[in-house]
ZADO-1210 file (C-alpha; in nm, 4 decimals, padded with zeros to 6 digits):
<atoms>
<atom x="-01.2849" y="-01.3168" z="-00.6527" code="MET" pos="1"/>
<atom x="-00.9797" y="-01.3953" z="-00.4614" code="SER" pos="2"/>
<atom x="-01.0478" y="-01.5847" z="-00.1152" code="GLN" pos="3"/>
<atom x="-00.9608" y="-01.3772" z="00.1957" code="LYS" pos="4"/>
<atom x="-00.7357" y="-01.5417" z="00.4569" code="ALA" pos="5"/>
<atom x="-00.8813" y="-01.6186" z="00.7847" code="ASP" pos="6"/>
<atom x="-00.5822" y="-01.7375" z="01.0075" code="TRP" pos="7"/>
<atom x="-00.8307" y="-01.7084" z="01.3430" code="SER" pos="8"/>
<atom x="-00.8545" y="-02.0748" z="01.3173" code="SER" pos="9"/>
<atom x="-00.5071" y="-02.1452" z="01.1778" code="VAL" pos="10"/>
<atom x="-00.2621" y="-01.9233" z="01.3670" code="GLU" pos="11"/>
<atom x="-00.3378" y="-02.0519" z="01.7251" code="MET" pos="12"/>
<atom x="-00.0354" y="-02.1135" z="01.9699" code="ALA" pos="13"/>
<atom x="00.0655" y="-02.4739" z="01.9896" code="SER" pos="14"/>
<atom x="00.1901" y="-02.6219" z="02.3357" code="SER" pos="15"/>
<atom x="00.1709" y="-02.2688" z="02.4642" code="GLY" pos="16"/>
<atom x="00.4878" y="-02.1689" z="02.2658" code="ARG" pos="17"/>
<atom x="00.3386" y="-02.0191" z="01.9643" code="GLY" pos="18"/>
<atom x="00.4794" y="-02.3095" z="01.7592" code="MET" pos="19"/>
<atom x="00.2949" y="-02.4201" z="01.4365" code="GLU" pos="20"/>
<atom x="00.1393" y="-02.7423" z="01.4181" code="SER" pos="21"/>
<atom x="00.1468" y="-02.9957" z="01.1306" code="LYS" pos="22"/>
<atom x="-00.2237" y="-02.9273" z="01.0469" code="SER" pos="23"/>
<atom x="-00.1806" y="-02.5627" z="01.0880" code="GLN" pos="24"/>
<atom x="00.1182" y="-02.5514" z="00.8204" code="GLY" pos="25"/>
<atom x="-00.0998" y="-02.7654" z="00.5939" code="GLN" pos="26"/>
<atom x="-00.3841" y="-02.5241" z="00.6123" code="ASP" pos="27"/>
<atom x="-00.1378" y="-02.2501" z="00.5074" code="ARG" pos="28"/>
<atom x="00.0013" y="-02.4425" z="00.2202" code="PHE" pos="29"/>
<atom x="-00.3413" y="-02.5299" z="00.1002" code="ASP" pos="30"/>
<atom x="-00.4657" y="-02.1787" z="00.1026" code="TYR" pos="31"/>
<atom x="-00.1603" y="-02.0485" z="-00.0653" code="LEU" pos="32"/>
<atom x="-00.1768" y="-02.3195" z="-00.3215" code="GLN" pos="33"/>
<atom x="-00.5328" y="-02.2158" z="-00.3857" code="ALA" pos="34"/>
<atom x="-00.4255" y="-01.8676" z="-00.4440" code="LEU" pos="35"/>
<atom x="-00.1644" y="-01.9889" z="-00.6672" code="VAL" pos="36"/>
<atom x="-00.4084" y="-02.2248" z="-00.8736" code="THR" pos="37"/>
<atom x="-00.6496" y="-01.9299" z="-00.9009" code="GLU" pos="38"/>
<atom x="-00.4020" y="-01.7119" z="-01.0699" code="PHE" pos="39"/>
<atom x="-00.3220" y="-01.9950" z="-01.3254" code="GLN" pos="40"/>
<atom x="-00.6721" y="-02.0516" z="-01.4084" code="ASP" pos="41"/>
<atom x="-00.8545" y="-01.7363" z="-01.4012" code="THR" pos="42"/>
<atom x="-00.8718" y="-01.5189" z="-01.7118" code="ASP" pos="43"/>
<atom x="-00.9898" y="-01.2133" z="-01.5378" code="SER" pos="44"/>
<atom x="-00.7032" y="-00.9597" z="-01.4952" code="GLN" pos="45"/>
<atom x="-00.8702" y="-00.8020" z="-01.1837" code="GLU" pos="46"/>
<atom x="-00.8730" y="-01.1437" z="-01.0235" code="SER" pos="47"/>
<atom x="-00.5042" y="-01.2081" z="-01.1075" code="LYS" pos="48"/>
<atom x="-00.4087" y="-00.8736" z="-00.9628" code="GLU" pos="49"/>
<atom x="-00.6257" y="-00.9593" z="-00.6367" code="GLN" pos="50"/>
<atom x="-00.4289" y="-01.2873" z="-00.6118" code="VAL" pos="51"/>
<atom x="-00.0726" y="-01.1380" z="-00.6846" code="LEU" pos="52"/>
<atom x="-00.1387" y="-00.8666" z="-00.3937" code="ALA" pos="53"/>
<atom x="-00.2557" y="-01.1315" z="-00.1666" code="ASN" pos="54"/>
<atom x="00.0698" y="-01.3172" z="-00.2261" code="LEU" pos="55"/>
<atom x="00.2663" y="-01.0381" z="-00.1946" code="ALA" pos="56"/>
<atom x="00.1466" y="-00.9606" z="00.1443" code="ASN" pos="57"/>
<atom x="00.1695" y="-01.3311" z="00.2472" code="PHE" pos="58"/>
<atom x="00.5481" y="-01.2996" z="00.1561" code="ALA" pos="59"/>
<atom x="00.5851" y="-01.0596" z="00.4495" code="TYR" pos="60"/>
<atom x="00.5631" y="-01.3472" z="00.6886" code="ASP" pos="61"/>
<atom x="00.8628" y="-01.5506" z="00.7246" code="PRO" pos="62"/>
<atom x="00.6255" y="-01.8611" z="00.8448" code="SER" pos="63"/>
<atom x="00.5048" y="-01.8796" z="00.4894" code="ASN" pos="64"/>
<atom x="00.8697" y="-01.8695" z="00.2849" code="TYR" pos="65"/>
<atom x="00.9107" y="-02.2502" z="00.2704" code="GLN" pos="66"/>
<atom x="00.5426" y="-02.2817" z="00.1243" code="TYR" pos="67"/>
<atom x="00.5976" y="-02.0102" z="-00.1179" code="LEU" pos="68"/>
<atom x="00.9250" y="-02.1531" z="-00.2415" code="ARG" pos="69"/>
<atom x="00.7377" y="-02.5013" z="-00.2852" code="GLN" pos="70"/>
<atom x="00.4886" y="-02.3253" z="-00.4861" code="LEU" pos="71"/>
<atom x="00.7228" y="-02.1610" z="-00.6834" code="GLN" pos="72"/>
<atom x="00.5973" y="-01.8240" z="-00.6010" code="VAL" pos="73"/>
<atom x="00.9350" y="-01.6523" z="-00.6284" code="ILE" pos="74"/>
<atom x="00.9494" y="-01.7511" z="-00.9967" code="ASP" pos="75"/>
<atom x="00.5834" y="-01.6149" z="-01.0134" code="LEU" pos="76"/>
<atom x="00.6917" y="-01.2880" z="-00.9021" code="PHE" pos="77"/>
<atom x="01.0095" y="-01.2855" z="-01.1065" code="LEU" pos="78"/>
<atom x="00.8042" y="-01.3554" z="-01.4146" code="ASP" pos="79"/>
<atom x="00.5734" y="-01.0657" z="-01.3267" code="MET" pos="80"/>
<atom x="00.8559" y="-00.7963" z="-01.3630" code="LEU" pos="81"/>
<atom x="00.8400" y="-00.8160" z="-01.7334" code="THR" pos="82"/>
<atom x="00.4541" y="-00.8083" z="-01.7699" code="GLU" pos="83"/>
<atom x="00.2851" y="-00.5118" z="-01.9403" code="ASP" pos="84"/>
<atom x="00.0368" y="-00.4688" z="-01.6912" code="ASN" pos="85"/>
<atom x="00.1920" y="-00.2234" z="-01.4416" code="GLU" pos="86"/>
<atom x="-00.0085" y="-00.3737" z="-01.1229" code="ARG" pos="87"/>
<atom x="00.1280" y="-00.6940" z="-01.2040" code="PHE" pos="88"/>
<atom x="00.4833" y="-00.5385" z="-01.1940" code="VAL" pos="89"/>
<atom x="00.4151" y="-00.3589" z="-00.8684" code="GLU" pos="90"/>
<atom x="00.2817" y="-00.6694" z="-00.6863" code="PHE" pos="91"/>
<atom x="00.5798" y="-00.8834" z="-00.8162" code="GLY" pos="92"/>
<atom x="00.8468" y="-00.6544" z="-00.7139" code="ILE" pos="93"/>
<atom x="00.6420" y="-00.5853" z="-00.3808" code="GLY" pos="94"/>
<atom x="00.6478" y="-00.9603" z="-00.3300" code="GLY" pos="95"/>
<atom x="01.0194" y="-00.9987" z="-00.3992" code="LEU" pos="96"/>
<atom x="01.0980" y="-00.6983" z="-00.1799" code="CYS" pos="97"/>
<atom x="00.9218" y="-00.8768" z="00.1132" code="ASN" pos="98"/>
<atom x="01.0753" y="-01.2382" z="00.0486" code="LEU" pos="99"/>
<atom x="01.4510" y="-01.1282" z="00.0010" code="CYS" pos="100"/>
<atom x="01.5603" y="-01.0555" z="00.3363" code="LEU" pos="101"/>
<atom x="01.5606" y="-01.4313" z="00.3768" code="ASP" pos="102"/>
<atom x="01.9043" y="-01.5752" z="00.2846" code="LYS" pos="103"/>
<atom x="01.7694" y="-01.8813" z="00.0892" code="GLN" pos="104"/>
<atom x="01.5146" y="-01.6393" z="-00.1014" code="ASN" pos="105"/>
<atom x="01.8062" y="-01.4033" z="-00.1663" code="LYS" pos="106"/>
<atom x="02.0497" y="-01.6588" z="-00.3266" code="GLU" pos="107"/>
<atom x="01.7532" y="-01.7885" z="-00.5233" code="TYR" pos="108"/>
<atom x="01.6656" y="-01.4396" z="-00.6825" code="ILE" pos="109"/>
<atom x="02.0281" y="-01.3748" z="-00.7278" code="LEU" pos="110"/>
<atom x="02.0930" y="-01.7109" z="-00.9127" code="GLN" pos="111"/>
<atom x="01.7854" y="-01.6433" z="-01.1510" code="ASN" pos="112"/>
<atom x="01.8936" y="-01.3061" z="-01.2827" code="ASN" pos="113"/>
<atom x="01.6887" y="-01.1334" z="-01.0355" code="GLY" pos="114"/>
<atom x="01.8970" y="-00.8271" z="-01.0183" code="VAL" pos="115"/>
<atom x="01.8740" y="-00.7193" z="-01.3683" code="GLN" pos="116"/>
<atom x="01.4876" y="-00.7773" z="-01.3586" code="ALA" pos="117"/>
<atom x="01.4627" y="-00.5537" z="-01.0508" code="VAL" pos="118"/>
<atom x="01.7011" y="-00.2895" z="-01.2345" code="LEU" pos="119"/>
<atom x="01.4401" y="-00.3048" z="-01.5060" code="ASP" pos="120"/>
<atom x="01.1765" y="-00.1774" z="-01.2663" code="CYS" pos="121"/>
<atom x="01.3563" y="00.1395" z="-01.2064" code="LEU" pos="122"/>
<atom x="01.1959" y="00.2851" z="-01.5201" code="SER" pos="123"/>
<atom x="00.8482" y="00.2372" z="-01.4205" code="SER" pos="124"/>
<atom x="00.6159" y="00.5183" z="-01.4036" code="PRO" pos="125"/>
<atom x="00.4772" y="00.3699" z="-01.0729" code="ASN" pos="126"/>
<atom x="00.5969" y="00.5194" z="-00.7701" code="GLU" pos="127"/>
<atom x="00.5293" y="00.2318" z="-00.5319" code="ASP" pos="128"/>
<atom x="00.7192" y="-00.0196" z="-00.8291" code="THR" pos="129"/>
<atom x="01.0168" y="00.2159" z="-00.8201" code="VAL" pos="130"/>
<atom x="01.0456" y="00.2318" z="-00.4352" code="LEU" pos="131"/>
<atom x="01.0026" y="-00.1358" z="-00.3889" code="SER" pos="132"/>
<atom x="01.2628" y="-00.1958" z="-00.6596" code="ALA" pos="133"/>
<atom x="01.5162" y="00.0428" z="-00.4969" code="ILE" pos="134"/>
<atom x="01.4661" y="-00.1317" z="-00.1552" code="THR" pos="135"/>
<atom x="01.4940" y="-00.4642" z="-00.3123" code="THR" pos="136"/>
<atom x="01.8085" y="-00.3678" z="-00.4587" code="LEU" pos="137"/>
<atom x="01.9344" y="-00.2822" z="-00.1184" code="MET" pos="138"/>
<atom x="01.8334" y="-00.5984" z="00.0403" code="TYR" pos="139"/>
<atom x="01.9895" y="-00.8081" z="-00.2630" code="LEU" pos="140"/>
<atom x="02.3377" y="-00.6540" z="-00.1998" code="MET" pos="141"/>
<atom x="02.6084" y="-00.9126" z="-00.1480" code="THR" pos="142"/>
<atom x="02.9909" y="-00.8891" z="-00.2008" code="PRO" pos="143"/>
<atom x="02.9180" y="-01.0896" z="-00.5395" code="LEU" pos="144"/>
<atom x="02.6105" y="-00.8698" z="-00.6585" code="SER" pos="145"/>
<atom x="02.7434" y="-00.5256" z="-00.5414" code="ARG" pos="146"/>
<atom x="02.9217" y="-00.4570" z="-00.8810" code="GLU" pos="147"/>
<atom x="02.5950" y="-00.5129" z="-01.0800" code="GLU" pos="148"/>
<atom x="02.3828" y="-00.3307" z="-00.8359" code="ILE" pos="149"/>
<atom x="02.6007" y="-00.0112" z="-00.8032" code="THR" pos="150"/>
<atom x="02.7035" y="00.0033" z="-01.1488" code="ALA" pos="151"/>
<atom x="02.7545" y="00.3398" z="-01.3001" code="MET" pos="152"/>
<atom x="02.4210" y="00.3636" z="-01.4759" code="PRO" pos="153"/>
<atom x="02.2384" y="00.2768" z="-01.1590" code="VAL" pos="154"/>
<atom x="02.4175" y="00.5451" z="-00.9537" code="ILE" pos="155"/>
<atom x="02.3421" y="00.7988" z="-01.2313" code="GLU" pos="156"/>
<atom x="01.9729" y="00.7089" z="-01.2077" code="CYS" pos="157"/>
<atom x="01.9941" y="00.7404" z="-00.7971" code="MET" pos="158"/>
<atom x="02.1549" y="01.0678" z="-00.8273" code="LEU" pos="159"/>
<atom x="01.8446" y="01.1736" z="-01.0587" code="ARG" pos="160"/>
<atom x="01.5897" y="01.0206" z="-00.8130" code="PHE" pos="161"/>
<atom x="01.7663" y="01.1945" z="-00.5334" code="SER" pos="162"/>
<atom x="01.6626" y="01.5361" z="-00.6797" code="MET" pos="163"/>
<atom x="01.2967" y="01.4259" z="-00.7043" code="SER" pos="164"/>
<atom x="01.0633" y="01.6530" z="-00.5635" code="LYS" pos="165"/>
<atom x="00.9046" y="01.3313" z="-00.4148" code="ASN" pos="166"/>
<atom x="01.0396" y="01.2914" z="-00.0839" code="LYS" pos="167"/>
<atom x="00.9772" y="00.9291" z="-00.0413" code="ARG" pos="168"/>
<atom x="01.1758" y="00.8702" z="-00.3653" code="LEU" pos="169"/>
<atom x="01.4519" y="01.1422" z="-00.2936" code="SER" pos="170"/>
<atom x="01.5163" y="01.0110" z="00.0599" code="ASN" pos="171"/>
<atom x="01.5439" y="00.6402" z="-00.0484" code="LEU" pos="172"/>
<atom x="01.7767" y="00.7121" z="-00.3421" code="ALA" pos="173"/>
<atom x="01.9991" y="00.9235" z="-00.1086" code="THR" pos="174"/>
<atom x="02.0018" y="00.6205" z="00.1300" code="LEU" pos="175"/>
<atom x="02.1152" y="00.4019" z="-00.1358" code="PHE" pos="176"/>
<atom x="02.3887" y="00.6515" z="-00.2584" code="LEU" pos="177"/>
<atom x="02.5090" y="00.6958" z="00.1035" code="GLU" pos="178"/>
<atom x="02.5098" y="00.3511" z="00.2244" code="ASP" pos="179"/>
<atom x="02.6058" y="00.1447" z="-00.0661" code="PHE" pos="180"/>
<atom x="02.8102" y="00.3758" z="-00.3018" code="CYS" pos="181"/>
<atom x="03.1544" y="00.4905" z="-00.2684" code="SER" pos="182"/>
<atom x="03.1962" y="00.8619" z="-00.2584" code="ALA" pos="183"/>
<atom x="03.4306" y="00.8208" z="-00.5448" code="GLU" pos="184"/>
<atom x="03.1784" y="00.6581" z="-00.7793" code="ASP" pos="185"/>
<atom x="02.9157" y="00.9048" z="-00.6830" code="VAL" pos="186"/>
<atom x="03.1588" y="01.1804" z="-00.7651" code="GLU" pos="187"/>
<atom x="03.2314" y="01.0143" z="-01.0849" code="LYS" pos="188"/>
<atom x="02.8706" y="00.9824" z="-01.1674" code="ALA" pos="189"/>
<atom x="02.8144" y="01.3597" z="-01.1117" code="LYS" pos="190"/>
<atom x="03.0833" y="01.4626" z="-01.3504" code="ASN" pos="191"/>
<atom x="02.9942" y="01.2210" z="-01.6360" code="LEU" pos="192"/>
<atom x="02.9360" y="01.3914" z="-01.9703" code="GLN" pos="193"/>
<atom x="02.7408" y="01.0992" z="-02.1315" code="ASN" pos="194"/>
<atom x="02.4857" y="01.0453" z="-01.8779" code="HIS" pos="195"/>
<atom x="02.3496" y="00.6828" z="-01.9664" code="THR" pos="196"/>
<atom x="02.0446" y="00.6997" z="-01.7067" code="ALA" pos="197"/>
<atom x="01.8855" y="01.0195" z="-01.8312" code="LEU" pos="198"/>
<atom x="01.6427" y="00.7929" z="-02.0307" code="GLY" pos="199"/>
<atom x="01.4949" y="00.6647" z="-01.7063" code="ILE" pos="200"/>
<atom x="01.1940" y="00.8911" z="-01.6232" code="PRO" pos="201"/>
<atom x="01.1023" y="00.9734" z="-01.2836" code="LEU" pos="202"/>
<atom x="00.7958" y="00.7959" z="-01.1635" code="PRO" pos="203"/>
<atom x="00.4536" y="00.9794" z="-01.1772" code="LYS" pos="204"/>
<atom x="00.4018" y="01.1831" z="-00.8502" code="GLU" pos="205"/>
</atoms>
C-alpha cells in the first residue's frame, strides 16, 4: 500500500519566514522518490493507482515542482495517458493539469507532444478525465500551441460537450469556446456538414 504523507514534521517555517530548509526539501524529495519507486516496483494495479493519485495531489503544490521534474514524473503522467486502465489516465491527466500552470512544466509538456496526448483524453468515458483534459488544454494555450488546441475538430467537440446535460462539462466547454476560440471559427464549426468530432462520445454521467 502507498505511504501516507505526513508533512507535520516536514513543512515547518524556517527562520520565521516559511522558507523550506535543505533538510525539509530532502525529505520531500525522498518521499516523492519513494512513491515513484513503489510505482515502478509493484505489480498491483491498485497500488499503482494509489501512487498515481498521491503524485497527482502533490503536483498541485509548486514547492514540489523541481522534485517532480527531477524524478521525471511529468513523463510518467504523459505515459499514463495512453494506458488502458481508465484510472491511470484519470490520475495522469489530473497530475498534468496541476503541473502545467508552471511555465517550465508547460514548456516541457508542449515540447513532448503533450497537446495531442491531452486531446486524445477528450474521448474518455470518464467525466473527471474529460474535465481535466479541457482544463489542461486551456492552461497549455500559447501563441504557438493555439492552432493545434483550437483546431476545427476540437471546436466541434467542445460544441458537442457544451450541449451536454452534464452542467460541469457544458459550462467548461462553453468557457473554452468563449475564451479561446474566435466567433468565426465557432460559427464555422456549427455549419460544417462533415462533423469530424461526432465520433467522440460524451463521458458517462
